[in-house]
C-alpha positions as a Markdown table, in Angstrom:
| # | Residue | x | y | z |
|---|---|---|---|---|
| 1 | Met | 134.6 | 52.2 | -41.4 |
| 2 | Trp | 131.9 | 52.3 | -38.8 |
| 3 | Leu | 132.1 | 53.4 | -35.2 |
| 4 | Val | 129.3 | 51.9 | -33.0 |
| 5 | Leu | 129.2 | 53.9 | -29.8 |
| 6 | Gly | 127.0 | 52.5 | -27.0 |
| 7 | Leu | 126.1 | 55.2 | -24.4 |
| 8 | Gly | 126.1 | 54.3 | -20.7 |
| 9 | Asn | 127.9 | 55.0 | -17.4 |
| 10 | Pro | 131.1 | 53.0 | -16.3 |
| 11 | Gly | 131.2 | 50.9 | -13.2 |
| 12 | Arg | 129.3 | 48.0 | -11.6 |
| 13 | Arg | 126.9 | 50.4 | -10.0 |
| 14 | Tyr | 125.3 | 51.3 | -13.3 |
| 15 | Glu | 125.6 | 47.9 | -15.0 |
| 16 | Gln | 121.9 | 47.0 | -14.9 |
| 17 | Thr | 120.3 | 50.3 | -15.3 |
| 18 | Arg | 118.1 | 51.7 | -18.1 |
| 19 | His | 120.7 | 54.3 | -19.0 |
| 20 | Asn | 123.2 | 51.6 | -19.9 |
| 21 | Val | 121.2 | 49.8 | -22.6 |
| 22 | Gly | 123.7 | 51.1 | -25.2 |
| 23 | Phe | 126.5 | 49.2 | -23.5 |
| 24 | Leu | 124.3 | 46.1 | -23.6 |
| 25 | Val | 123.7 | 46.4 | -27.3 |
| 26 | Val | 127.4 | 47.0 | -28.1 |
| 27 | Asp | 128.3 | 43.8 | -25.9 |
| 28 | Arg | 125.7 | 41.9 | -27.9 |
| 29 | Leu | 127.3 | 42.9 | -31.2 |
| 30 | Ala | 130.7 | 42.0 | -29.8 |
| 31 | Ser | 129.4 | 38.6 | -28.8 |
| 32 | Arg | 127.9 | 38.0 | -32.3 |
| 33 | Trp | 131.0 | 39.1 | -34.2 |
| 34 | Ala | 133.9 | 37.8 | -32.0 |
| 35 | Met | 134.9 | 41.1 | -30.6 |
| 36 | Asn | 135.7 | 42.2 | -27.0 |
| 37 | Pro | 135.5 | 45.9 | -26.3 |
| 38 | Thr | 137.6 | 46.1 | -23.2 |
| 39 | Arg | 140.9 | 47.8 | -24.6 |
| 40 | Ala | 141.3 | 51.2 | -23.3 |
| 41 | Gln | 141.6 | 53.8 | -26.0 |
| 42 | Leu | 140.9 | 57.6 | -26.0 |
| 43 | Gly | 138.4 | 57.5 | -23.1 |
| 44 | Ala | 136.5 | 54.3 | -24.2 |
| 45 | Gln | 136.7 | 50.7 | -24.1 |
| 46 | Val | 137.0 | 49.5 | -27.7 |
| 47 | Asp | 137.7 | 46.6 | -30.1 |
| 48 | Ser | 137.6 | 46.4 | -33.8 |
| 49 | Gly | 136.7 | 43.8 | -36.3 |
| 50 | Gln | 134.2 | 43.1 | -39.0 |
| 51 | Ile | 130.4 | 43.1 | -39.1 |
| 52 | Arg | 129.6 | 41.3 | -42.5 |
| 53 | Ser | 131.9 | 42.9 | -44.9 |
| 54 | Glu | 132.4 | 46.2 | -43.0 |
| 55 | Arg | 135.1 | 47.3 | -40.8 |
| 56 | Val | 133.6 | 48.3 | -37.4 |
| 57 | Val | 134.9 | 49.7 | -34.1 |
| 58 | Leu | 132.8 | 49.0 | -31.1 |
| 59 | Ala | 133.1 | 51.5 | -28.2 |
| 60 | Lys | 131.8 | 52.1 | -24.8 |
| 61 | Pro | 132.8 | 55.6 | -23.5 |
| 62 | Gln | 134.1 | 55.5 | -19.9 |
| 63 | Ser | 133.6 | 59.2 | -19.2 |
| 64 | Phe | 130.0 | 59.0 | -17.9 |
| 65 | Met | 127.0 | 59.7 | -20.0 |
| 66 | Asn | 127.1 | 63.5 | -19.9 |
| 67 | Arg | 130.6 | 63.5 | -21.2 |
| 68 | Ser | 130.2 | 61.1 | -24.1 |
| 69 | Gly | 131.2 | 63.7 | -26.7 |
| 70 | Gln | 135.0 | 63.8 | -26.2 |
| 71 | Pro | 135.6 | 60.1 | -26.5 |
| 72 | Ala | 133.4 | 60.0 | -29.6 |
| 73 | Ala | 135.3 | 63.0 | -31.2 |
| 74 | Ser | 138.7 | 61.5 | -30.4 |
| 75 | Leu | 137.8 | 58.1 | -31.8 |
| 76 | Leu | 136.4 | 59.6 | -35.0 |
| 77 | Gly | 139.6 | 61.6 | -35.4 |
| 78 | Trp | 141.8 | 58.6 | -34.7 |
| 79 | Tyr | 140.1 | 56.4 | -37.3 |
| 80 | Lys | 139.7 | 59.3 | -39.8 |
| 81 | Ala | 135.9 | 58.9 | -39.9 |
| 82 | Glu | 133.1 | 61.4 | -40.1 |
| 83 | Ala | 130.1 | 61.8 | -37.9 |
| 84 | Asp | 127.8 | 60.1 | -40.4 |
| 85 | Gln | 129.9 | 56.9 | -40.0 |
| 86 | Ala | 129.0 | 56.9 | -36.2 |
| 87 | Ile | 126.1 | 54.8 | -34.9 |
| 88 | Val | 125.1 | 55.8 | -31.4 |
| 89 | Val | 123.0 | 53.4 | -29.4 |
| 90 | His | 121.0 | 55.0 | -26.5 |
| 91 | Asp | 118.1 | 54.8 | -24.2 |
| 92 | Asp | 115.0 | 56.8 | -25.1 |
| 93 | Leu | 112.3 | 58.0 | -22.8 |
| 94 | Asp | 110.0 | 58.9 | -25.7 |
| 95 | Leu | 109.6 | 55.3 | -26.9 |
| 96 | Pro | 107.7 | 52.6 | -25.1 |
| 97 | Phe | 109.8 | 50.0 | -23.4 |
| 98 | Gly | 111.3 | 47.6 | -25.9 |
| 99 | Thr | 110.5 | 49.6 | -29.1 |
| 100 | Val | 113.6 | 50.0 | -31.2 |
| 101 | Arg | 113.9 | 52.8 | -33.9 |
| 102 | Val | 116.7 | 54.0 | -36.1 |
| 103 | Lys | 117.3 | 57.7 | -37.0 |
| 104 | Ala | 119.6 | 60.0 | -38.8 |
| 105 | Gly | 120.4 | 63.2 | -36.9 |
| 106 | Gly | 117.8 | 65.1 | -35.0 |
| 107 | Gly | 117.6 | 66.8 | -31.7 |
| 108 | His | 118.9 | 65.6 | -28.3 |
| 109 | Gly | 115.5 | 65.7 | -26.6 |
| 110 | Gly | 117.0 | 66.4 | -23.2 |
| 111 | His | 119.3 | 63.4 | -23.3 |
| 112 | Asn | 122.5 | 64.5 | -21.6 |
| 113 | Gly | 124.6 | 62.0 | -23.7 |
| 114 | Leu | 123.2 | 63.2 | -26.9 |
| 115 | Arg | 123.5 | 66.8 | -25.9 |
| 116 | Asp | 127.3 | 66.4 | -25.3 |
| 117 | Leu | 127.6 | 64.5 | -28.6 |
| 118 | His | 125.9 | 67.3 | -30.4 |
| 119 | Arg | 128.4 | 69.7 | -28.9 |
| 120 | Ala | 131.5 | 67.5 | -29.8 |
| 121 | Ile | 130.7 | 66.0 | -33.3 |
| 122 | Gly | 127.5 | 67.7 | -34.5 |
| 123 | Arg | 124.2 | 66.0 | -35.4 |
| 124 | Asp | 125.1 | 64.0 | -38.4 |
| 125 | Tyr | 125.5 | 60.7 | -36.6 |
| 126 | Leu | 123.1 | 57.8 | -36.9 |
| 127 | Arg | 121.1 | 56.5 | -33.9 |
| 128 | Val | 119.6 | 53.4 | -32.6 |
| 129 | Arg | 117.0 | 54.4 | -30.1 |
| 130 | Val | 116.0 | 51.8 | -27.6 |
| 131 | Gly | 112.8 | 52.7 | -25.8 |
| 132 | Val | 112.7 | 52.6 | -21.9 |
| 133 | Ser | 109.3 | 54.4 | -21.5 |
| 134 | Arg | 108.7 | 57.5 | -19.4 |
| 135 | Pro | 109.0 | 57.2 | -15.6 |
| 136 | Pro | 105.8 | 56.6 | -13.6 |
| 137 | Lys | 104.1 | 59.8 | -12.4 |
| 138 | Gly | 105.9 | 61.4 | -9.6 |
| 139 | Trp | 109.3 | 59.8 | -10.4 |
| 140 | Asp | 112.4 | 61.9 | -11.0 |
| 141 | Thr | 113.7 | 61.3 | -14.5 |
| 142 | Ala | 117.3 | 61.0 | -13.4 |
| 143 | Asp | 116.3 | 58.4 | -10.8 |
| 144 | Tyr | 114.3 | 56.5 | -13.3 |
| 145 | Val | 117.0 | 56.1 | -16.0 |
| 146 | Leu | 119.7 | 55.4 | -13.3 |
| 147 | Gly | 117.3 | 52.8 | -11.8 |
| 148 | Arg | 117.4 | 49.1 | -12.4 |
| 149 | Trp | 115.2 | 47.2 | -14.7 |
| 150 | Thr | 112.0 | 45.8 | -13.2 |
| 151 | Gly | 111.4 | 42.1 | -13.2 |
| 152 | Ala | 108.9 | 42.3 | -16.1 |
| 153 | Glu | 111.5 | 44.3 | -18.2 |
| 154 | Leu | 114.1 | 41.8 | -17.4 |
| 155 | Glu | 112.1 | 39.0 | -18.9 |
| 156 | Glu | 111.9 | 41.0 | -22.1 |
| 157 | Leu | 115.4 | 42.6 | -22.2 |
| 158 | Asp | 117.4 | 39.9 | -23.9 |
| 159 | Thr | 115.1 | 40.2 | -26.9 |
| 160 | Val | 115.2 | 44.0 | -26.8 |
| 161 | Val | 119.0 | 44.0 | -26.8 |
| 162 | Asp | 119.0 | 41.5 | -29.7 |
| 163 | Val | 116.7 | 43.8 | -31.7 |
| 164 | Gly | 118.9 | 46.8 | -30.9 |
| 165 | Ala | 121.9 | 44.8 | -32.2 |
| 166 | Asp | 119.8 | 43.9 | -35.4 |
| 167 | Ala | 119.1 | 47.6 | -36.0 |
| 168 | Ala | 122.8 | 48.5 | -35.8 |
| 169 | Glu | 123.7 | 45.6 | -38.2 |
| 170 | Ala | 121.0 | 46.8 | -40.6 |
| 171 | Leu | 122.4 | 50.4 | -40.6 |
| 172 | Ile | 125.9 | 49.0 | -41.3 |
| 173 | Ser | 124.9 | 46.6 | -44.0 |
| 174 | Ser | 121.9 | 48.2 | -45.7 |
| 175 | Gly | 122.0 | 51.9 | -44.8 |
| 176 | Val | 119.7 | 54.2 | -42.9 |
| 177 | Val | 116.8 | 54.2 | -45.4 |
| 178 | Ala | 116.5 | 50.4 | -45.6 |
| 179 | Ala | 116.9 | 50.2 | -41.8 |
| 180 | Met | 114.2 | 52.7 | -41.2 |
| 181 | Asn | 111.8 | 50.7 | -43.5 |
| 182 | Val | 112.3 | 47.6 | -41.2 |
| 183 | Phe | 112.4 | 49.2 | -37.8 |
| 184 | Asn | 110.3 | 52.4 | -38.0 |
| 185 | Val | 107.1 | 51.2 | -39.8 |
| 186 | Arg | 104.4 | 50.0 | -37.6 |
| 187 | Ser | 101.7 | 47.4 | -38.6 |
| 188 | Gln | 98.8 | 46.0 | -36.6 |
| 189 | Gly | 99.6 | 43.2 | -34.3 |
| 190 | Asp | 103.3 | 44.1 | -33.7 |
| 191 | Arg | 104.7 | 43.4 | -30.3 |
| 192 | Pro | 106.4 | 46.6 | -29.0 |
| 193 | His | 109.7 | 44.9 | -28.4 |
| 194 | Gly | 109.9 | 43.1 | -31.8 |
| 195 | Val | 111.0 | 44.0 | -35.2 |
| 196 | Glu | 108.3 | 46.2 | -36.7 |
| 197 | Thr | 107.7 | 45.8 | -40.4 |
């Protein structure tokens, strides 16, 4: 059993913001695999189904980004799953816009959603990191991640979300080492938003 947890903030105000890219990836997975994560359960919107041959719960916490830990812990407990069966999809300032990487464990890097997850479930979860780039000089970081995508970013966003969903599927079907070999290895000529092999 896998729990795929997309991080974001609830409400229409935040729908098209950089901080909500985790929600977008979960919604893309739901669309691909005939799920609809709108049922309220333990502080999240959820649905369950199958991705390839694996049972998967898709979840979008509704407790705001910096309180993502409690819904995650509650869902893991309800489904009798361990932290290493959780895949957390989140925005990442340390990656260029559109770059997607997978990771097992690691620090929170100042990300408030990850900080709360560390407190609630530890560090053993898997991650799909979706790059949003650093804010321009002089911008407040919070204003930047809670800001809306630029027109240029929107032109690429659909592809970026697809790659994020591909990465989550690879973790589920092939495991972290195989997924890292696809998504974390650079070669010359790669486009930053594409699958890097």
